[in-house]
C-alpha positions in Angstrom: -19.9 1.3 10.5 -16.8 0.1 12.2 -16.9 -3.4 13.7 -13.5 -3.5 15.0 -10.7 -0.9 15.5 -11.0 2.6 14.7 -11.2 5.0 11.5 -10.5 8.7 10.9 -13.0 10.2 8.3 -11.9 13.2 6.6 -14.8 15.1 4.5 -13.7 18.3 2.9 -11.1 18.7 5.4 -12.9 18.3 8.7 -11.7 15.2 10.5 -13.8 13.0 12.7 -12.8 9.5 14.5 -15.4 6.9 14.7 -15.0 3.4 16.3 -16.4 0.0 16.6 -20.2 0.3 17.5 -20.5 4.0 16.1 -21.7 4.9 12.5 -20.8 7.8 10.2 -22.8 9.1 7.1 -20.6 10.4 4.4 -22.4 12.9 2.2 -22.4 12.4 -1.6 -20.4 14.9 -3.8 -17.7 15.7 -1.1 -14.2 14.6 -1.2 -13.5 12.3 1.7 -10.8 10.0 2.9 -11.1 6.8 5.3 -8.1 5.8 7.3 -7.7 3.1 9.9 -6.1 4.6 13.0 -4.1 2.7 15.6 -3.7 -0.8 13.6 -6.2 -3.1 11.8 -9.8 -2.1 11.3 -12.9 -3.6 9.9 -16.0 -1.7 8.7 -19.4 -2.6 7.1 -20.2 -0.3 4.0 -23.5 0.3 2.7 -24.3 2.2 -0.6 -26.6 1.9 -3.8 -25.5 -1.1 -6.0 -23.4 0.1 -8.9 -21.8 2.7 -6.7 -18.6 4.6 -8.4 -15.7 6.6 -6.8 -13.8 9.6 -8.3 -10.3 10.4 -7.4 -9.8 14.0 -6.4 -8.5 15.9 -9.5 -10.0 13.3 -11.9 -13.2 13.0 -13.8 -12.9 9.3 -14.3 -15.4 7.0 -12.3 -13.8 4.0 -10.8 -16.1 0.9 -10.2 -16.0 -0.4 -6.5 -15.9 -4.1 -6.1 -18.1 -4.4 -3.1 -20.9 -2.5 -4.6 -21.5 -4.7 -7.7 
């Protein structure tokens, strides 16, 4: 959920913009990219403890520092 600024979320090629005060739920198992739009932005992220990420084209799981 953006606290300030705006983000573009791309999930499996479909783009959506979300701004401060709005929320977006990103489905598990889908390729997704989040980018700040128009300048700095801050967001709150909620996920299960121990969450991992995978980069497109890789089977390696990367630990996320904020999910520890």
